[in-house]
N, C-alpha and C positions, 0 to 999 in steps of 0.2 A: 811242450808241443800239444799234449792232450788238452791242457787248459785253454790253449788258443783255439782249438777246434770245438770246444764244448758249446759255445753259443750257436755255432752253425749246426751241430748235431741236435741241439734242442729244437731248433726251428724245423729241421727235417722230421723229427719225431712228432711234433705238433701238427705239421702240415701234410703229412702223408708221403707217398712215394713220389720221387722226382722223375719226370720224363724229359729227356734232353730237348725235345722239340716243343715243349710247352712253356708258357710264361709262368712266372712265380705265382700269379693270380690263380691259375688253374691248379698248380701243384698244391697250393695251400688250401683252397676251397674244396678240393677233392678229398681232403683228409678230415673235413668237418662233418657235421651231421645236420639233418633237417634242412631248414631254409637256407643255411649257409652253403650247403653242398649242392642243393637243387640246381643253381644256375649252370653248373659244369655240364651235367647231362643234357640240360635244355639247350645250351649253346652248341654242344657237339652235334645236335640234329638240325641246326639252323642254317639258313642261307648265308648268314654272316660267316659261320665256320667254313662253309663250302668255298667262300670267296676270300678266305684269309683275314677276315676282320675279327680281331680278338678283343679281350676285355679292355686293355689299355687304349684301344682305338676309340672307345666310347667313354670310358671312365677315367682315362688319364693315368698318371703314375708311371713308375719305372718298372716294366715287366721283367727286368733282368736282375733286380735287387730286392730281396725280401724286406730289407730295412727301409727302402725308399718307395716301395710299391704303392703305399697310400699316403705319400707325402705331398701336401699341397704345392710345395716348391717345384715338384715335378709334374704339376698340372693335374693332380688327382682331384676328381670332381665328386666321386661317390654317387649316391642315388639322387636324381633330381626330384624336386617337388612336382606334384601333379601338373600344375600349370606351366612348369618349365620344360616339360617333356618335348613339345614341338620344337623349341629352340635347341634342345639337347640333340634330338635326332636330325634336326635341320642343318646341323653343321656339315653333314654329308649330303643330305637330301634337300638341297637348296631350293630347287624349283618347286618341289612338292610342298615344302614349308610355306613358300610364298602363296601358292594357290589355296592351301589349307587355311591360312590366316585370313584370307579374303572370303572364305566360305561361311555358310551358316554354322558349321561345326566350330570353326575357328573363332567366330564372333561370340559363340556361347561358352568359350573355354573358361572365362572367369566365373561363370555361373555353374561350373561343373560339367560343361559340355564335353563331348568325346575328344580325346587326343589319340596320338599314334598307337599306343599300346592297347587301347580299348579294342581296336580292330586287328592289329598285327601281333599282339603279344609283346613280351619284352625280350627275354633271352632265347626263346624258342621261335624267333621270327622265321617264317617260311617264305618261300618264293611267292610273290604276289600272284594271285589268280582271281578270276571273276567270282569264284566260289566264296571269297571273303564277304561278298554281298549276299547275305542270306537272311531269311526271316528270323531265324534263331538269334543271330547276332544283332541285327538292326532293331528288332522289336524290343530290345532291352531298354531303349530310350524313347522310341516313338513307334507309330504304326509303320507297317512295311510298305505301304502304298507308294510313297515317293521313291523309296529305295528300289522297289520293283521296276519303276520307270527308268531309273538310272541304269539298272542292270540290262534292261531291254535295249536302251540306247547304245550301250557299248558292246553288247554280246556279239554282233556280227563282226565288228572290228577285232575283238579279242579272239574270235575263232580264226580270223585271217592271220593274226599275229602268231598264234600257236601252230597253224598249218605251215607257215613259212619257216618258223623255227625248226620244225621237224624236217622239212625238206632240205634246209641248209645243213642240218646234222647229217642227213643221208649223203649229200654231195661231199661233205668233208670226209666221211668214212671211205669214200671211193677215191680220195686223193685230189679233190678239187679245192683250189684256194678260194675260200669263202670269206676271208677276212673283211674285205670291203663291204660285201653285202651284209655280213653280220653287224658291221658298224652302222650301216644305214638302218637296219632293223632295230638295233639297240636304241638309236637316237629317236626313231619313230615311236617305239614302245614307251620310252621315257616321257616324250612329249604328250603322248596320248594319255598315259596314266596320271600325268600332272593334271590334265583336263578333268578327269573324273574325281579328283580330290576337291574340285570346286563344288561338287554335289549340285550342279546347276544343269538340270535336264535340258533346258532350252539351249544353253550354250553348247552342250555336248552334241545335240542334234544338229545345230547350225555348223559345227566345225568338223563333223564326222567325214564329210565329203573330202576335205583336204587330206585327211589321214588315209582314206580309201585310195586317193590318187597316189600318195607316196608308197603305199603298200603295193599298188598295181605296178609301179615301176620296178620294184624288187621282184615281184612275181614274174614280170616279163623277162628279167635277166635269168631267173631260175629256169623259165621255160626254154630260153635259148640254149642254155647249157644242157638241159635234158634232151632237147632235140639233137644237139651235137653228139651227145653220148649215144643216143639211139642210132644215129647215122654211123658212128664208129662201130657199134655192135653189128650193124647190118653189113658194113664193109668187111669187118673181121670175119663174120659168118661166111660171106661170099668167098673171101680168100681161103678159108678153111675148106670150103666145098671144092674150090678150084684145085687146091693142093691134093685133096682126096681123089678128085677126078683124074688129075694128072698122074697120081700114083697108080690108079687102076689102069689107065691107058698104058703106062710104062710096063706094068706087070703083064698086060695082054700082049704087048709087042715082044716082050722078052719070051713069053710062053710060045708065041707063034714062031719066033726065031729058033727056039730049041726044037720045036716040032719039025721044022724044015730040015734041020740037021739030021 
């Protein structure tokens, strides 16, 4: 029996502690050192981890079996070459890949132009925000002038997206069903962020009005719900006041009745 368990025990010893809710990729890499261990901590802080996207979703392999985790027959892909990264990430981010490939960045890829991880990182990918467009990041490859125009073209719409996201979160916390509006916002945000992967300022400026209209419709729905909530609060407040007034009147009547006795 011990001899049968020995291979499994050796794997556990080499790959560190086992967590029931982790893939074997995380279990093994957490027991390594240096660059082999680094992806674990980076992934744990990422937007991928937040949304349940794990190692095998990108790199393939069998996340339940130590022996098959890196087996090509299970779809293991390993680390993509530099020029293959857009196709690697584009398996999930289909629209973004299409717009990137048609952009100045995508057309320069074979000459060492920027690809996904240059701006977003690899294992520590964070939720996308307008702050990714910065002089520190963009000036690694070129002057910041055009990037600054891109940021200016999208800033107002990005502010509206964030404001609506915050408002929908507030409504959800007070028990309002926001699923449909969240779906509309998600779709609008994805389409808009596809647009700025084109790094085409003129196209962004020309199409911004359409996104403003779409966000305006969601904003109107939010406004209607907020108005209704305000009315409910007002009616509720009036009911409370009427109940208090009725209680006071009842007490006065009772007091008068006892005094007459």
